[in-house]
TORKOL-4160 file (C-alpha; in steps of 0.2 Angstrom, whole numbers, padded with zeros to 4 digits, m for minus):
212
<pt num="1" X="m0068" Y="0074" Z="0018"/>
<pt num="2" X="m0076" Y="0056" Z="0017"/>
<pt num="3" X="m0067" Y="0040" Z="0008"/>
<pt num="4" X="m0073" Y="0023" Z="0007"/>
<pt num="5" X="m0073" Y="0008" Z="m0004"/>
<pt num="6" X="m0083" Y="m0005" Z="m0012"/>
<pt num="7" X="m0066" Y="m0017" Z="m0012"/>
<pt num="8" X="m0068" Y="m0018" Z="0008"/>
<pt num="9" X="m0075" Y="m0012" Z="0023"/>
<pt num="10" X="m0067" Y="0002" Z="0035"/>
<pt num="11" X="m0057" Y="m0011" Z="0048"/>
<pt num="12" X="m0062" Y="m0026" Z="0039"/>
<pt num="13" X="m0052" Y="m0040" Z="0029"/>
<pt num="14" X="m0043" Y="m0036" Z="0014"/>
<pt num="15" X="m0048" Y="m0048" Z="m0001"/>
<pt num="16" X="m0032" Y="m0058" Z="m0007"/>
<pt num="17" X="m0037" Y="m0053" Z="m0025"/>
<pt num="18" X="m0030" Y="m0035" Z="m0019"/>
<pt num="19" X="m0015" Y="m0043" Z="m0010"/>
<pt num="20" X="0004" Y="m0047" Z="m0018"/>
<pt num="21" X="0002" Y="m0065" Z="m0010"/>
<pt num="22" X="m0011" Y="m0076" Z="m0003"/>
<pt num="23" X="m0011" Y="m0092" Z="0008"/>
<pt num="24" X="m0007" Y="m0108" Z="m0001"/>
<pt num="25" X="m0009" Y="m0125" Z="0009"/>
<pt num="26" X="0004" Y="m0133" Z="m0001"/>
<pt num="27" X="0017" Y="m0121" Z="m0002"/>
<pt num="28" X="0013" Y="m0108" Z="0013"/>
<pt num="29" X="0009" Y="m0094" Z="0000"/>
<pt num="30" X="0008" Y="m0090" Z="m0018"/>
<pt num="31" X="0006" Y="m0074" Z="m0029"/>
<pt num="32" X="m0009" Y="m0065" Z="m0029"/>
<pt num="33" X="m0020" Y="m0054" Z="m0040"/>
<pt num="34" X="m0012" Y="m0037" Z="m0033"/>
<pt num="35" X="m0025" Y="m0027" Z="m0039"/>
<pt num="36" X="m0026" Y="m0010" Z="m0032"/>
<pt num="37" X="m0044" Y="m0007" Z="m0022"/>
<pt num="38" X="m0058" Y="0003" Z="m0028"/>
<pt num="39" X="m0058" Y="0020" Z="m0019"/>
<pt num="40" X="m0070" Y="0035" Z="m0018"/>
<pt num="41" X="m0071" Y="0050" Z="m0010"/>
<pt num="42" X="m0081" Y="0067" Z="m0007"/>
<pt num="43" X="m0083" Y="0083" Z="0003"/>
<pt num="44" X="m0066" Y="0089" Z="m0004"/>
<pt num="45" X="m0061" Y="0108" Z="0004"/>
<pt num="46" X="m0063" Y="0123" Z="m0006"/>
<pt num="47" X="m0045" Y="0129" Z="m0010"/>
<pt num="48" X="m0040" Y="0111" Z="m0014"/>
<pt num="49" X="m0026" Y="0111" Z="m0028"/>
<pt num="50" X="m0023" Y="0093" Z="m0029"/>
<pt num="51" X="m0025" Y="0077" Z="m0020"/>
<pt num="52" X="m0012" Y="0064" Z="m0014"/>
<pt num="53" X="m0015" Y="0044" Z="m0010"/>
<pt num="54" X="m0006" Y="0034" Z="0001"/>
<pt num="55" X="m0007" Y="0015" Z="0008"/>
<pt num="56" X="0006" Y="0010" Z="0022"/>
<pt num="57" X="0007" Y="m0004" Z="0034"/>
<pt num="58" X="0013" Y="0001" Z="0050"/>
<pt num="59" X="0015" Y="m0015" Z="0056"/>
<pt num="60" X="0030" Y="m0021" Z="0045"/>
<pt num="61" X="0045" Y="m0029" Z="0054"/>
<pt num="62" X="0060" Y="m0019" Z="0054"/>
<pt num="63" X="0072" Y="m0033" Z="0055"/>
<pt num="64" X="0069" Y="m0043" Z="0039"/>
<pt num="65" X="0079" Y="m0058" Z="0046"/>
<pt num="66" X="0064" Y="m0062" Z="0057"/>
<pt num="67" X="0052" Y="m0065" Z="0041"/>
<pt num="68" X="0047" Y="m0082" Z="0034"/>
<pt num="69" X="0057" Y="m0092" Z="0044"/>
<pt num="70" X="0053" Y="m0111" Z="0046"/>
<pt num="71" X="0061" Y="m0111" Z="0064"/>
<pt num="72" X="0053" Y="m0097" Z="0072"/>
<pt num="73" X="0039" Y="m0085" Z="0073"/>
<pt num="74" X="0041" Y="m0067" Z="0071"/>
<pt num="75" X="0035" Y="m0060" Z="0089"/>
<pt num="76" X="0023" Y="m0048" Z="0092"/>
<pt num="77" X="0038" Y="m0038" Z="0100"/>
<pt num="78" X="0048" Y="m0037" Z="0086"/>
<pt num="79" X="0053" Y="m0017" Z="0080"/>
<pt num="80" X="0041" Y="m0012" Z="0068"/>
<pt num="81" X="0039" Y="0002" Z="0057"/>
<pt num="82" X="0031" Y="0009" Z="0041"/>
<pt num="83" X="0030" Y="0001" Z="0024"/>
<pt num="84" X="0025" Y="0011" Z="0008"/>
<pt num="85" X="0013" Y="0001" Z="m0002"/>
<pt num="86" X="0010" Y="0016" Z="m0012"/>
<pt num="87" X="0012" Y="0034" Z="m0016"/>
<pt num="88" X="0000" Y="0042" Z="m0030"/>
<pt num="89" X="0000" Y="0061" Z="m0032"/>
<pt num="90" X="m0007" Y="0075" Z="m0043"/>
<pt num="91" X="m0025" Y="0068" Z="m0042"/>
<pt num="92" X="m0035" Y="0083" Z="m0049"/>
<pt num="93" X="m0048" Y="0090" Z="m0036"/>
<pt num="94" X="m0063" Y="0085" Z="m0047"/>
<pt num="95" X="m0057" Y="0067" Z="m0046"/>
<pt num="96" X="m0069" Y="0059" Z="m0036"/>
<pt num="97" X="m0064" Y="0038" Z="m0038"/>
<pt num="98" X="m0051" Y="0026" Z="m0041"/>
<pt num="99" X="m0057" Y="0009" Z="m0050"/>
<pt num="100" X="m0052" Y="m0005" Z="m0044"/>
<pt num="101" X="m0037" Y="m0013" Z="m0054"/>
<pt num="102" X="m0036" Y="0003" Z="m0064"/>
<pt num="103" X="m0017" Y="0007" Z="m0057"/>
<pt num="104" X="m0010" Y="m0012" Z="m0055"/>
<pt num="105" X="m0018" Y="m0029" Z="m0059"/>
<pt num="106" X="m0006" Y="m0044" Z="m0057"/>
<pt num="107" X="0012" Y="m0045" Z="m0052"/>
<pt num="108" X="0025" Y="m0036" Z="m0064"/>
<pt num="109" X="0041" Y="m0044" Z="m0059"/>
<pt num="110" X="0056" Y="m0031" Z="m0055"/>
<pt num="111" X="0042" Y="m0018" Z="m0053"/>
<pt num="112" X="0031" Y="m0008" Z="m0064"/>
<pt num="113" X="0035" Y="0008" Z="m0075"/>
<pt num="114" X="0035" Y="0025" Z="m0067"/>
<pt num="115" X="0022" Y="0032" Z="m0078"/>
<pt num="116" X="0002" Y="0031" Z="m0077"/>
<pt num="117" X="m0010" Y="0034" Z="m0092"/>
<pt num="118" X="m0016" Y="0050" Z="m0084"/>
<pt num="119" X="0000" Y="0058" Z="m0080"/>
<pt num="120" X="m0001" Y="0055" Z="m0062"/>
<pt num="121" X="0015" Y="0053" Z="m0051"/>
<pt num="122" X="0018" Y="0037" Z="m0041"/>
<pt num="123" X="0033" Y="0035" Z="m0031"/>
<pt num="124" X="0043" Y="0019" Z="m0029"/>
<pt num="125" X="0036" Y="0007" Z="m0015"/>
<pt num="126" X="0046" Y="m0002" Z="m0002"/>
<pt num="127" X="0046" Y="m0018" Z="m0012"/>
<pt num="128" X="0060" Y="m0010" Z="m0022"/>
<pt num="129" X="0071" Y="m0012" Z="m0005"/>
<pt num="130" X="0064" Y="m0028" Z="m0001"/>
<pt num="131" X="0067" Y="m0036" Z="m0017"/>
<pt num="132" X="0084" Y="m0029" Z="m0019"/>
<pt num="133" X="0096" Y="m0044" Z="m0018"/>
<pt num="134" X="0083" Y="m0054" Z="m0027"/>
<pt num="135" X="0092" Y="m0057" Z="m0044"/>
<pt num="136" X="0073" Y="m0062" Z="m0052"/>
<pt num="137" X="0063" Y="m0048" Z="m0044"/>
<pt num="138" X="0074" Y="m0032" Z="m0040"/>
<pt num="139" X="0070" Y="m0017" Z="m0048"/>
<pt num="140" X="0059" Y="m0001" Z="m0046"/>
<pt num="141" X="0043" Y="m0004" Z="m0039"/>
<pt num="142" X="0033" Y="0010" Z="m0044"/>
<pt num="143" X="0014" Y="0013" Z="m0038"/>
<pt num="144" X="0002" Y="0000" Z="m0030"/>
<pt num="145" X="0009" Y="m0017" Z="m0024"/>
<pt num="146" X="m0003" Y="m0026" Z="m0011"/>
<pt num="147" X="m0001" Y="m0034" Z="0004"/>
<pt num="148" X="0012" Y="m0047" Z="0008"/>
<pt num="149" X="0015" Y="m0049" Z="0027"/>
<pt num="150" X="0028" Y="m0063" Z="0032"/>
<pt num="151" X="0020" Y="m0080" Z="0035"/>
<pt num="152" X="0026" Y="m0082" Z="0051"/>
<pt num="153" X="0022" Y="m0067" Z="0059"/>
<pt num="154" X="0011" Y="m0067" Z="0075"/>
<pt num="155" X="0005" Y="m0049" Z="0071"/>
<pt num="156" X="m0011" Y="m0046" Z="0060"/>
<pt num="157" X="m0005" Y="m0032" Z="0048"/>
<pt num="158" X="m0015" Y="m0016" Z="0044"/>
<pt num="159" X="m0016" Y="m0007" Z="0028"/>
<pt num="160" X="m0019" Y="0011" Z="0031"/>
<pt num="161" X="m0027" Y="0020" Z="0014"/>
<pt num="162" X="m0026" Y="0039" Z="0016"/>
<pt num="163" X="m0031" Y="0054" Z="0006"/>
<pt num="164" X="m0024" Y="0071" Z="0008"/>
<pt num="165" X="m0031" Y="0086" Z="0001"/>
<pt num="166" X="m0017" Y="0099" Z="m0004"/>
<pt num="167" X="m0016" Y="0120" Z="m0007"/>
<pt num="168" X="m0004" Y="0115" Z="m0020"/>
<pt num="169" X="m0004" Y="0106" Z="m0037"/>
<pt num="170" X="0012" Y="0098" Z="m0035"/>
<pt num="171" X="0023" Y="0093" Z="m0022"/>
<pt num="172" X="0041" Y="0097" Z="m0025"/>
<pt num="173" X="0050" Y="0079" Z="m0027"/>
<pt num="174" X="0064" Y="0074" Z="m0037"/>
<pt num="175" X="0058" Y="0062" Z="m0052"/>
<pt num="176" X="0062" Y="0047" Z="m0044"/>
<pt num="177" X="0055" Y="0047" Z="m0027"/>
<pt num="178" X="0050" Y="0036" Z="m0012"/>
<pt num="179" X="0033" Y="0035" Z="m0002"/>
<pt num="180" X="0045" Y="0043" Z="0013"/>
<pt num="181" X="0049" Y="0059" Z="0004"/>
<pt num="182" X="0032" Y="0060" Z="m0005"/>
<pt num="183" X="0024" Y="0060" Z="0014"/>
<pt num="184" X="0037" Y="0074" Z="0020"/>
<pt num="185" X="0034" Y="0083" Z="0006"/>
<pt num="186" X="0015" Y="0085" Z="0012"/>
<pt num="187" X="0021" Y="0095" Z="0028"/>
<pt num="188" X="0013" Y="0114" Z="0027"/>
<pt num="189" X="0002" Y="0110" Z="0013"/>
<pt num="190" X="m0014" Y="0099" Z="0020"/>
<pt num="191" X="m0030" Y="0106" Z="0020"/>
<pt num="192" X="m0040" Y="0090" Z="0025"/>
<pt num="193" X="m0038" Y="0070" Z="0026"/>
<pt num="194" X="m0047" Y="0054" Z="0028"/>
<pt num="195" X="m0042" Y="0037" Z="0029"/>
<pt num="196" X="m0047" Y="0019" Z="0029"/>
<pt num="197" X="m0039" Y="0003" Z="0038"/>
<pt num="198" X="m0040" Y="m0014" Z="0032"/>
<pt num="199" X="m0032" Y="m0029" Z="0040"/>
<pt num="200" X="m0022" Y="m0045" Z="0030"/>
<pt num="201" X="m0012" Y="m0058" Z="0036"/>
<pt num="202" X="m0005" Y="m0073" Z="0028"/>
<pt num="203" X="m0002" Y="m0084" Z="0044"/>
<pt num="204" X="m0015" Y="m0096" Z="0043"/>
<pt num="205" X="m0022" Y="m0096" Z="0062"/>
<pt num="206" X="m0023" Y="m0076" Z="0060"/>
<pt num="207" X="m0032" Y="m0078" Z="0045"/>
<pt num="208" X="m0044" Y="m0088" Z="0051"/>
<pt num="209" X="m0047" Y="m0075" Z="0065"/>
<pt num="210" X="m0051" Y="m0061" Z="0054"/>
<pt num="211" X="m0063" Y="m0070" Z="0043"/>
<pt num="212" X="m0073" Y="m0073" Z="0059"/>
């Protein structure tokens, strides 16, 4: 399969409009547009019964206590792992694109609802756990919520948009499922896959290097 975007180029920089937060010179960060990017694909293999789309940040720190601290930076050597920003399932084989802002536009405190206008299934993303202790933001965050890497991180974060062609019309999952659960359910059903990678940082110094 082939996957591309009019929002960003593969290996390029994610525009702040599609992130959860952006740099603010006065307050370090502020909330951003949080729109899902445009994505389009082709060359879906014969026998495909459905498509599944994920957005994953593999550079997320595993110790949240190191994030966004005034007294120290988050080192390159800090333990990292996957942070799921989006899992979208049951896309029909004939579908060939997602419009920018179609599934997310703006910040929804406590998270967007589970359903979509098209009836596609979306899992809860990892902001559900990130905001769990925040009384103003806690809730189930379904669907797409964009990049918000720690502003003190010494590492540039990368966001992998990966599309899978599957041999089943639906994956067997509970009504409320995580991105990790959806990804695990793909095993044994993948006919083909394609991906794009885009970078983003809220560290002002790193952000400047990305723009060069």
